[in-house]
C-alpha positions in Angstrom: 121.6 56.3 -67.4 118.2 55.4 -66.0 115.2 54.8 -68.1 113.1 57.8 -69.1 109.3 57.9 -68.8 107.0 59.1 -71.6 103.7 60.8 -70.8 101.1 61.6 -73.4 99.4 65.0 -73.2 95.8 65.6 -74.4 97.1 67.4 -77.5 98.8 64.3 -78.6 102.4 65.6 -78.0 105.0 63.5 -76.2 107.5 65.1 -73.8 110.5 63.8 -71.9 110.3 63.9 -68.1 113.1 63.2 -65.8 116.7 64.0 -66.0 117.7 66.7 -68.6 120.9 66.8 -70.4 122.5 67.3 -73.8 120.8 64.2 -75.3 117.2 65.1 -74.3 116.5 67.5 -77.2 118.0 65.2 -79.8 116.0 62.2 -78.5 112.8 64.3 -78.5 113.4 65.4 -82.1 114.0 61.8 -83.2 110.9 60.6 -81.5 108.7 63.2 -83.1 110.2 62.5 -86.6 109.5 58.8 -86.2 105.9 59.3 -85.1 105.3 61.6 -88.1 106.8 59.1 -90.5 104.9 56.1 -89.2 102.1 56.3 -91.8 104.7 56.2 -94.6 106.2 53.0 -93.3 102.8 51.4 -92.8 101.5 52.3 -96.3 103.1 49.3 -98.3 101.2 46.8 -96.1 97.9 48.4 -97.3 98.7 47.9 -101.0 97.1 45.0 -102.7 99.6 42.3 -103.9 100.0 41.7 -107.6 97.5 39.0 -108.8 98.8 35.5 -109.4 97.5 34.1 -112.7 95.1 31.3 -112.0 96.2 28.0 -113.6 93.1 25.8 -113.5 92.7 22.2 -112.3 95.1 19.4 -113.1 94.1 17.2 -116.0 95.5 13.7 -116.6 96.4 13.2 -120.3 98.0 10.2 -121.9 100.2 10.7 -124.9 101.2 8.4 -127.7 103.9 9.2 -130.3 102.7 8.8 -133.8 104.1 9.1 -137.3 102.3 11.2 -139.9 102.1 8.1 -142.1 102.3 4.9 -140.0 102.8 2.8 -143.1 105.7 5.0 -144.2 107.3 6.9 -141.2 109.7 8.7 -143.4 107.1 10.1 -145.7 107.2 13.9 -146.5 104.0 15.9 -146.5 103.3 17.3 -149.9 101.0 19.7 -151.8 98.6 18.2 -154.5 101.3 18.9 -157.2 103.8 16.8 -155.3 105.9 19.8 -154.2 107.2 19.6 -150.6 107.0 22.7 -148.4 106.9 21.0 -145.0 108.8 18.5 -143.0 107.1 16.4 -140.3 108.6 17.1 -136.8 106.6 14.7 -134.6 103.1 14.2 -133.3 101.1 13.0 -130.4 97.7 11.4 -129.8 96.2 12.8 -126.7 93.6 11.0 -124.6 92.0 11.5 -121.2 89.1 9.9 -119.2 88.1 13.3 -118.0 84.8 14.2 -119.7 85.9 17.8 -120.0 88.8 17.0 -122.3 88.3 17.2 -126.1 86.9 19.6 -128.7 90.2 21.5 -129.1 89.6 24.2 -131.7 92.0 27.2 -131.0 95.7 26.9 -130.3 98.7 29.0 -129.2 102.3 27.9 -128.6 104.7 30.0 -126.6 107.7 31.6 -128.4 110.1 29.0 -126.8 107.8 26.1 -127.6 107.4 25.1 -124.0 103.8 26.1 -123.3 100.6 25.2 -125.1 97.3 27.2 -124.6 94.1 25.9 -126.3 90.4 26.6 -126.1 87.7 24.0 -126.7 84.3 24.3 -128.2 82.9 23.1 -124.9 84.0 26.4 -123.3 87.3 25.4 -121.6 90.9 26.6 -121.4 93.6 23.9 -121.7 97.2 24.6 -120.8 100.1 22.2 -120.9 103.9 21.9 -121.2 105.5 20.5 -124.4 108.8 18.6 -124.6 111.1 17.7 -127.5 114.0 15.4 -128.5 116.3 16.2 -131.3 114.0 19.0 -132.5 110.9 16.7 -132.7 107.8 17.0 -130.5 107.8 14.0 -128.1 105.7 14.8 -125.1 103.0 16.8 -123.2 102.7 17.1 -119.5 101.4 19.3 -116.7 98.0 19.7 -118.3 95.4 21.9 -116.6 91.8 22.8 -117.5 89.4 25.6 -116.5 86.2 27.1 -117.9 86.2 30.3 -119.9 84.5 33.1 -118.1 82.0 35.7 -119.4 82.1 39.4 -118.7 80.6 38.8 -115.3 83.1 36.2 -114.3 80.6 33.3 -114.8 81.6 30.1 -116.7 80.3 29.6 -120.2 81.2 25.9 -120.1 78.0 23.8 -120.1 76.2 25.9 -122.7 77.0 24.9 -126.2 75.6 28.2 -127.5 77.7 30.4 -125.3 80.7 28.2 -124.9 81.4 27.2 -128.5 85.0 28.7 -128.7 86.6 28.1 -132.1 89.7 30.3 -132.5 92.4 31.9 -130.4 95.0 34.6 -131.1 97.2 37.1 -129.3 96.1 40.7 -129.8 98.6 43.5 -130.3 98.1 44.6 -126.7 99.0 41.2 -125.4 95.5 40.0 -124.5 94.2 36.7 -125.9 91.2 36.9 -128.2 88.7 34.1 -128.5 86.1 33.7 -131.2 82.8 32.0 -130.6 80.2 30.8 -133.0 76.5 30.1 -132.6 76.4 33.2 -130.3 78.7 35.0 -132.7 81.3 37.2 -130.9 84.9 37.8 -130.0 86.0 38.2 -126.4 89.5 39.3 -125.1 91.1 38.0 -122.0 94.0 39.4 -119.9 95.6 36.0 -119.6 99.0 37.3 -118.6 97.7 39.0 -115.5 94.9 36.6 -114.5 95.3 33.4 -116.3 92.1 31.3 -116.5 90.4 33.6 -114.0 90.4 36.5 -116.6 87.0 37.9 -117.4 85.9 38.5 -120.9 86.1 41.9 -122.6 84.0 42.3 -125.8 85.9 43.0 -129.0 83.7 44.6 -131.7 83.9 43.0 -135.1 81.1 44.0 -137.4 77.3 44.4 -137.2 77.2 42.0 -140.1 78.6 39.2 -137.9 75.0 38.7 -136.6 74.2 37.3 -140.0 76.7 34.5 -139.8 75.4 30.9 -140.2 74.6 29.3 -136.8 77.3 26.6 -136.8 79.6 28.2 -139.5 80.6 31.4 -137.7 84.0 32.8 -136.8 86.5 30.0 -137.0 89.8 31.8 -137.5 91.5 34.8 -135.9 94.9 36.4 -136.6 96.6 39.6 -135.6 98.3 41.1 -138.6 101.7 43.0 -138.6 99.9 46.4 -138.5 98.0 45.4 -135.4 94.7 44.9 -137.1 92.6 41.8 -136.4 91.6 39.5 -139.1 88.5 37.4 -138.3 87.1 34.9 -140.9 84.2 32.5 -140.7 84.2 28.8 -141.3 81.7 28.7 -144.1 79.4 31.7 -144.1 79.7 32.7 -147.8 79.1 35.6 -150.1 76.8 35.1 -153.1 79.9 34.4 -155.1 80.8 31.5 -152.8 83.7 33.2 -151.0 84.2 32.7 -147.2 83.2 35.9 -145.3 85.4 37.7 -142.8 86.4 41.1 -141.5 89.5 43.1 -140.9 89.2 45.2 -137.7 91.4 48.3 -137.2 90.6 50.2 -134.0 86.9 51.0 -134.2 86.7 50.5 -138.0 85.8 47.3 -139.7 85.7 46.3 -143.4 84.7 43.0 -145.2 87.5 40.6 -146.3 86.7 37.4 -148.2 88.7 34.2 -148.6 88.5 32.2 -151.8 87.1 28.8 -151.0 88.5 25.6 -152.5 85.6 23.1 -152.4 85.0 20.9 -150.5 87.3 22.4 -147.9 86.2 25.0 -145.3 88.4 27.2 -143.1 89.1 26.0 -139.5 92.0 28.3 -138.5 94.9 30.5 -139.6 98.1 31.9 -138.2 100.6 34.5 -139.2 104.0 33.4 -140.5 107.2 35.4 -139.8 107.2 36.4 -143.5 103.9 38.2 -143.1 102.0 35.6 -145.0 99.0 33.9 -143.5 98.9 30.1 -143.2 95.4 28.6 -143.3 94.2 25.3 -141.9 91.2 23.9 -143.8 89.1 20.7 -143.5 86.8 18.6 -145.5 84.5 15.8 -144.4 82.0 13.4 -146.0 80.7 10.1 -145.0 82.1 8.6 -148.2 85.5 10.3 -148.3 86.1 10.7 -144.6 88.1 13.6 -143.2 90.9 15.6 -145.0 93.0 18.6 -144.3 95.0 21.2 -146.2 97.1 24.3 -145.6 97.4 27.4 -147.9 99.8 30.3 -147.9 97.8 33.6 -148.2 99.2 37.1 -148.8 96.9 39.3 -146.6 97.7 42.3 -148.7 97.1 40.6 -152.0 93.3 41.3 -152.4 92.6 42.6 -155.9 90.7 45.9 -155.6 89.4 45.4 -159.2 88.0 42.0 -158.5 84.3 41.0 -159.0 83.5 41.0 -155.4 80.7 43.6 -154.6 82.8 45.0 -151.7 85.3 46.3 -154.2 88.0 43.9 -153.1 88.7 40.4 -154.6 89.0 37.4 -152.3 92.2 36.4 -150.6 93.8 33.4 -152.2 97.1 31.5 -152.2 99.0 28.3 -152.9 98.2 25.0 -151.3 101.3 23.8 -149.5 99.9 20.6 -147.9 97.0 18.3 -148.5 96.5 15.1 -146.5 96.5 11.7 -148.1 94.7 8.5 -147.2 96.3 6.8 -144.2 97.9 9.9 -142.7 97.4 10.6 -139.0 94.9 13.4 -139.1 91.4 13.9 -137.7 89.1 16.9 -137.6 92.0 19.4 -137.8 90.8 22.7 -136.3 93.6 24.6 -134.4 96.8 26.1 -135.9 99.8 27.9 -134.3 103.1 29.1 -135.5 106.4 29.9 -133.8 110.0 30.5 -134.7 113.1 28.6 -133.4 116.8 29.3 -133.8 118.5 29.8 -136.2 115.6 30.7 -138.4 113.1 27.8 -138.3 109.4 28.2 -138.7 107.5 25.6 -136.8 103.8 24.9 -137.3 101.4 23.1 -134.9 98.0 21.7 -135.7 95.5 20.1 -133.3 92.3 18.2 -134.0 88.8 18.6 -132.5 87.6 15.1 -131.6 84.0 16.3 -131.2 83.9 14.3 -127.9 83.3 11.3 -130.1 85.0 8.1 -129.0 85.6 7.2 -132.7 87.7 10.3 -133.2 91.1 11.4 -131.8 92.8 14.5 -130.5 95.9 14.7 -132.6 98.7 17.3 -132.1 101.1 17.5 -135.0 104.3 19.6 -135.6 105.7 20.5 -139.0 108.6 22.7 -140.1 108.2 25.1 -143.1 111.2 24.2 -145.3 110.4 26.3 -148.3 109.6 30.0 -148.4 106.8 31.8 -150.4 
């Protein structure tokens, strides 16, 4: 069969010229159908591809294994009364010559324990991979760093007032919430979709947040089982001496206060599988140096008949760990919790070195071995 010739008429219709036969009508119908369907086949190429989460720039970090108590590697962390709630499960001293590294203040660990996400009070994201041996933390690798972005997509790093990120939590909708002090606010980031390229989305807390003390603003964030956000300051206090905070549910916000145990101030908190909150608290003096403690807090346990003028008593709870002289701690500021099979609760704490060569970035892991 010889080739057929196609001529186009002004109306845009195609006809077959040449030999006619039983196949001509069928061929003509197929041709018209393909031309009509052409835009449908072309449509997928016009759709924008799904965004690839940005990961940031590689960052060289050196790790050194460390015991909680170098003079007694088998020592068990204890509460002031001598009771043991925790077991030490390994720790690392992290160091880098990169001037952007340091100041780690907010921490998240993935459910499988493999990924670390942190924010620094210099306005940076830090991500890395964690490794373990025999259930103990033994390594960190693949670190990357990138500036946190504002609502316009501009970096906040380089401005202490705008970039002083102090706390990190995952919201009920999956976004990551970051609390900042000095310029007191909470911003949310769609980290799953965009990674470190995510732009900030404001999260309303309370009009009273504007009254927070300059360098003692929001220091701890946690999403509670009902989806509400608990945001508590470091050391902005009520007249009664309690640490001020707020519980945010949708568009509503109400004051929540945490009982302070002097001389400790709050630096972070995380939700345990039991529904209790675990706090991380710090003290510092030139004479006594640095210290750390953890408390178990029942977030539903505020006494509505308490003396607090808001009508609710302060949150309070048992101390389950207080550091001792000689232990490997520093300015402990970031706290994260995850579970591991069969029913283990693992706790991570990281220190803020204040970009001071005399301080260290320490990453410690504990296991909760007693239940509230």
